[in-house]
N, C-alpha and C positions, 0 to 999 in steps of 0.2 A: 503494498500500501504505498507505503513512505514512497519507494522507487516512482510510484506512478504519480504521485503530486508531485516531487520535483520535476519530473519530465514536463507536469502543467506549467508549472509555472515558468520554466525554460520557454514553451511554446507563448505563455502570455507577456513576457517581458518582452520580445521583440517588437509583438505589434503595438504595446504603449509605447515603445521607442519610435516605431515608424508613424504613429500619429504624430508626435510631435513634432517630427520633424516635417510632415506634410502639412501642420497648421502653422509653423514657424515661415515654411517656404510660401505659403499663401498668403500669410501677413505681409512679406515682401512683396510678393504679388500685387497684394492689393494697396501697395503704398505707391507700385512703380518703381522700386527697388529693384530691377532686374538683375544686375551683377549680383547683389545680395541673395538673392532668388536662388541664383544658377549655382550660386558657391553652395548652398543650404543642400540642392538636391544633387548635386555632383559630390557631396560630403557622405549623403545616403546611400547613393550608388556604390561609394568606393568599400562603404561600412558591410554591404553585402545584401544590401535591403533590394527585393525585387519585387516591384510593385507597380501597376499601370497608374496609380496618383503620383507617383513620383517622376516615372517617364514624362506623363503629360503638363506637370508642374515645370519642368526642366525645358519642355517643348516651347510652354507658354514665355518663360524668360527668354526663351533664345528670341523668340517671336518678338517681343520687346525689344531686344537688341538690335533685330534687323539681320539675326543671323539665318536665315531660313533654310538653307541645306540643311543644318544640323538640326533645326527644329523638325522637319520630315521625319530626319531619321528617330528623332526621341519620340514622337506622336507615333510612328510605327512601330516602335517597340511597346508601346501603351497599348496599340489596337491590338497586336500580336499577343499581349496579356491579359486583354481583355476586348473581345470582339463585339460584344452586345453594348460597348460604352458610346453612346454617338456625342457626346463630346471631344472625345477623341478624334473621330472622324471630322468633325466640323473644322475643329483646330487645325487638324491637317490640312484640311480645305485651306484656310486662312494662310496658310504657309507657303501652300502652292498658290495662290494667289501675291503671294509675297515675290515669288518666284519668275511669275508671269504666266503658271502652267496653268491657265484659267480650265481648260478643257478636263483636266485629270482632277482639278479643284471641284468642280461642279460633279464629277463621279464620287469625290468623298462626301459632300454637301447631299447628294442622292441618297448614300447609305445611311447617313446621319438621319435625314429625315423619315428614310424606311422602319429605323428602329424607333423614332419618336415622330409619329405627324405633327405632332403639338408643337415643336422644338421651332421657336418664333427665329431665332438667332439665324439656326440654320437656311432659314427661309429666306433671309435678310441678304446672308453671305452669299446664297447662291443667286440670288438677284442680284447682287453686285458681281459677280461673276460672268453672268448673262450679259450685262451691261458691255462689260470689257472685250466680251468675244462680237458685239454688236448687235446681240440679241434684244432690242431693247422691249419688243413686246413682250417676250418671256420674263424679262426682267422684272417689269412693270407688274405682271402677275405676281410674282413670288414675293417680292415688296409689299404689295397689297394683303397679301399672305400673310404676312409676317407681321403686318400693322393689325390686322386683324386680331390675331394671337398676341400681340404685345402693343396697343394702343400707346401713343405719344411717345415711341423711338426716334428719336431725331435723328440719328444716322439714317435709319430706313427712310424717314421723309424727304430725307435730303437727297439721299439717291435716287428717288424716286422721282422729285424733281427734275435732276440732273438727266435722267432718262425721258421724262417730258419734253424736258428742252432740245434734246437729240430727235426726238421725233417729231418736231415742228409745234410743240403747243404749249407756248409760252406762258400763257396764263394759268394753266393747270400747273406749271413747273412753279408760278411765284405762289400759288396755293399752298402748295406742299413746303415750300422754302419758308412763308409766313409761319404757318404751323411748327416748322423746325426751331424756327428762330425765336416763337417765343417760349417755347423748353429751352434753347441753347444761346440766350441773346449775345455772349462774348465768341461764338463761333465765326471766326474771320471768314473762313471758308464757305460758309453756308451765306454769310452778307455778300461776298464776293461775286456768286454764284445767283442770288436774289438779283443783286443788280447789273448782270452781264442780261439777263431775262429782261428786264426793266429796259435795257437799253435796246433790247431786239426788237420790243414794242414800242420805241420810240417816248419813252417817258425817262427823259434822261435826266431831270432832276429828282426822281427817286430813286435812278441809280446812282447820282451823285451823294446823295444823303448816305445811302449803303456804305457807297465807297469812302467818303469822309468819315464814317463811324469805325471800318476796316483800319484806315490809318490809324486812328484814335486808339483802337484796340491794339494794334501792331505798329508802331511806327517804325519797326526794324523790318519790316517787308516791305524788298523792294515791290513784289507784285501787284501789292496794294497802291503804291504810288502811282505806278504804270496804269493801272483801273481807274483810279482817281483822275489822272492825265487825261484819258480816254474821254470820262464826263466833260471835265474842263473845254476840251477839242469841238466835242458835240453840242456844246451850246455857246460856241463861240469865243470861250474864254482862253487864248491860245497861250497868252502869255503866263497864265497859273497852269496849263497843260503840259509845256514845254520845262515851267519850274519842278514842277511833280515829276518829270520823265528823268529829269537832271538828278534829283534826288535821288530817283533808283539806282542811278549810275554812279552815284556817290556814296549807295550803300552797298553795293556789288558790283565794281569795275570791271569785274571778267564775266558778268552778265550779258549775253548775245542780247537775249529780249529786250533787256533794256535800252541798248544802242539802238535796236533796230526799232522799238518803237519811238523816240525821241527822231530819228531819221525817218520813219514814216509822218511822223507830224509834220517836219519841215517839208517834207516832200510835198503835203497839201496845201502847205503854205507857199508853195512856190520858190522855196528857199533850197534849190539844188544843190549849191557847193558845200552848204552844211546838212545838207541829207546824205550826198556823199561820202562826207567824211565819217558820221555818224554809221552810215551803213557799211565802208569798209573796216570801222573795228568791229562789229557784228561778226564780219564776215572771217577776221582774223581769228576771232575767239572760236566761233565754229564754221568752219568752210563749208561744211554740208546745211547751212540754214538757208531752207531753199525759199522761205517768205522775203529772209533779207536779200538774197540774191533777188530774187523776182523785183522788187522794190528798187533794187540797185541800179539794175540794167532800165527801169522806166525813168526813174533819177537821171541817172546819165544821159539817156536820148533827148532828154528834156532838155538838160545842160548845153549838151552840144547844138540842137537845135538853136535854142538861145542865143549861142554865142554867135554861131554863123548869122542868124538875123540881124543881130545888132551888131556885127562886122561889116555885114555887106550894107545895111544901111546907112553906115556911118560913113563907108568908103567914099572920098571926094577927089583924094590925090593920084597920083598915079601910080606912086606905091603901096600898097596897103597890105596886111597885116593878116596871118590867119588866127583864127581864134587864138585869145591868150589863154596863157600857163595857167591851169590851177595847181599846184604843186602836188595833190595829191589825186586830183582827177583825171577820168579817161579822156584827155584832150591831146593832141599832139603838142611835140615842143614850139615856141613861138619862135618864127623864123620868117624873116622879109620875104615877100615874092615880087619881083618885079614884072608886073603887068596892069594894063588897064584895067578898071573894076570893072569893067564888062567881062572881060575875059577871065578875071579873077572869079567871079562870080557863075559864069558858065562851069569853069572847072571845077570848082568846090562843090556847086548844086549836083553834077554829073557824078562825082565821087563818091559825095553823099548818097547821092542816091540809090547807087550801086549798093553801097554801105547798109543801107536800112533795109533794102530789098535781102540782101543777103543775111542780115540778122532775124529777118520775118521770114525767109525760110529756116532759119535754124530754130527758130522757136518751133516752125510747123512739122520739123521731123526730116525736111525735106535735104540732108545735109550737101548732096552731091551738088544739086544747083545752087547751093548755098554758098559752098567754095569758089564756084564758078563767077559769082555775081561780087565776091569778097576781092577775088582776085583781080576782076576788071576795076575794081575801086582803088587796088595798088596801082596797077600800068598807069591809071590817069593821075595819081599822085603818089611815087614812092615812097616818099616821107609820111605815109598816112597809118600812123601807129595804131590809131585804134582800128582800122581795118585789120592790120597784121593781129591784134589781139584779139578779134572777132573770128577769123580764119582759124586762128588756132584752136581757139575754143571749140571750133565745130569739129576741127581735127580730134581733138580731144575726145568728143561726143562720141566720133566716129573710131576711136581705139587707136587712133594713129598716133600716137605718141611721141615719136620722133619730129614727125613734120610739124605737131602742136608745138614741142620744145622750141623747135627752128623759127616758127612762126612769134610765139612770146620773147624769144631773145632778140629777135630783130624790134619788134616794140620797144622792148626796154631800151636798145640801142637809142632807138630815135627820142625815146623821153626816160629817161635814166629814174624819174620820178615817177614813173608808171606803176602803182601799186598795185591794180588790179592783174595787170600780165605778173607779175610776182607770183601772184597767189593762184595764178592759172598753170602757172608753169610749176609752182610747188605740184598742184595737182598732179600733172603729168609727170613729174619725177616719180611720184610715189607710186604711179600705177608701174612705173619701170623698176619698184626696187629699192631708189635711189634714197635712201631714209636720208642722209646727211645732206644732200642737196633741197630736199624739200623741204628738209627743217628750215635751212638756210634760207629760202628765198620766203616760206611765210613769215619768217622772222622780219626780213626785211619788208614785207607787207605791212607788218603789224606797224614796224617803225614811220614808215613813209605815213601810216595814217592815225597816227599819235598828233 
């Protein structure tokens, strides 16, 4: 009897210690002290405790730390130890969302819901995952079910509002954001999301009010300043809009979005030189930033058109000048050309027209014809650095990297301050695995953009 009693005590003691560890770890989790929670659960595992709650707690701590790969491994062990626990399936789905593995996550949420059909959190998270794969209708259905099971979930309301916004229902989005903000008035993401929906329906003053509150709540958040600047611009208060976007740049000088936002504002105001300077900076930070490149190309074309128009209209002497140099802009180097104003006008417009046609063909994907037009522009004006750069860019899109580099190099020879040519040549060199050359050109472009 004594021996049996002793064995019972040994069985009870580990369970008691395990419960203490779990309780302590959960207290750290509830306080958001992820690292301490992780240490607690890791210590329990080293001590030999094998329990699904410990591995699940460890996974939650890793999720909090953003270490999703390791979190998935922990949740997988928790599931293996207890296959019927819906919470571990749901939590592994959350970790997989963190890794961008939304289809795998949906399968985990499916299992959690099968095990517990009234599991509100699993419905909400599956709704989020459906939204991430573009299935907004199913996302809305799941989020609505989650809200039926647990009314007043601000996350579910915010996510459903975002799904409504994506499906072109801004007023329904605003209704959900209203309800979510009532529950969580200090949630800056909700404020910015509602502001975007207000802006979509032309309610710019209401959008501004939300964005002002976002800036008040998070003055350190560049996105809030960028958004508020957008409202000011929409209301015609351009100086305030530019000031806000300058503040975003000051908060994070390495944020391409901030430079692009201010450059876009300058473009809309017709200040193309300033627009190009900012957009160069955005592209120096992120050469693959499609929006910045698109606005840059439009600003460049408008800048060139204005420069040519002003130069020709001002031509009154026999000696006239090509468009003036902008140190960091896509303009040819300033050089005298001795010809009559009429001859100058004909030559420049003809070359420019070929250049414009070539760019349009490049944009349309007709690269072979684009190269022909740009080559014609170069024949008319051998000093036409812009056309060399444009032809090089077309070769780049055609993956004719050596020809592209040759054209970019000639553009740089003609205009040593041609930042975009350096940026483009950097891309071509990167495609040819010339990492050092690519980095050097990118750094030169960045220096010129300052």
